[in-house]
C-alpha positions in Angstrom: 0.0 0.0 0.0 1.1 3.5 -0.6 0.7 6.0 2.3 1.1 9.6 1.5 1.9 12.2 4.3 -0.5 13.5 6.9 -2.2 12.6 10.1 -4.8 10.3 8.5 -2.2 8.2 6.8 -0.1 8.1 9.9 -3.1 6.7 11.8 -3.5 4.0 9.1 0.1 3.1 9.6 -0.3 2.8 13.3 -3.3 0.5 12.7 -1.4 -2.0 10.5 1.3 -2.6 13.1 1.0 -6.3 14.0 -0.2 -7.4 10.5 1.8 -9.7 8.4 3.0 -9.6 4.8 2.3 -5.9 4.2 4.5 -3.6 2.2 4.1 0.2 2.8 5.6 2.7 0.4 5.8 6.3 1.7 7.5 9.7 1.6 6.7 10.3 5.3 9.4 10.0 7.9 6.7 9.9 10.6 5.1 6.8 9.0 8.6 5.2 8.7 9.1 5.9 12.4 5.7 4.5 13.3 6.4 1.2 11.4 10.1 0.7 12.1 9.5 -2.0 14.7 6.6 -3.7 12.9 8.0 -7.1 12.2 5.5 -8.1 9.5 5.6 -4.8 7.6 8.1 -4.0 5.0 8.7 -0.3 4.5 10.0 1.5 1.4 10.9 5.1 1.8 10.9 7.1 -1.5 13.7 9.5 -1.6 13.7 13.3 -2.1 14.3 16.5 -0.3 13.2 17.0 3.3 10.2 19.3 3.3 10.8 22.3 5.6 8.6 22.3 8.7 7.5 18.7 8.3 8.9 15.2 8.3 8.2 14.5 4.7 10.2 14.1 1.5 9.3 15.9 -1.7 10.7 16.9 -5.1 10.8 15.8 -8.7 12.4 12.4 -7.9 9.8 11.7 -5.2 6.9 12.6 -7.5 8.3 10.4 -10.4 8.8 7.4 -8.1 5.4 7.9 -6.6 3.9 7.6 -10.1 6.1 4.6 -11.1 5.5 2.5 -8.0 2.5 0.1 -8.4 0.3 0.1 -5.3 -2.8 -1.9 -4.7 -4.1 0.6 -2.2 -3.2 4.3 -2.2 -4.1 6.7 0.6 -3.4 10.4 0.2 -3.6 13.0 3.0 -5.4 16.3 2.6 -2.1 18.2 2.6 -0.8 16.6 -0.6 0.4 19.1 -3.1 1.2 21.8 -0.7 4.7 23.4 -1.2 
């Protein structure tokens, strides 16, 4: 599943802790932090530039990778697209 940045997607991440065979792709350092000890969850962090004032990555590389990565489920926060 692809989890974008934001408090809603962070809550989704917290609720999948304890599940097995889940892959989460994200640009959010907060989501990575929430899942770092989840044994059954594989986490892929898409690279980019650190967004000032928030724990998220952004930029052209991030956006391209986000489009290229297949995801069965995609969850986007309301703040997506803000500079």
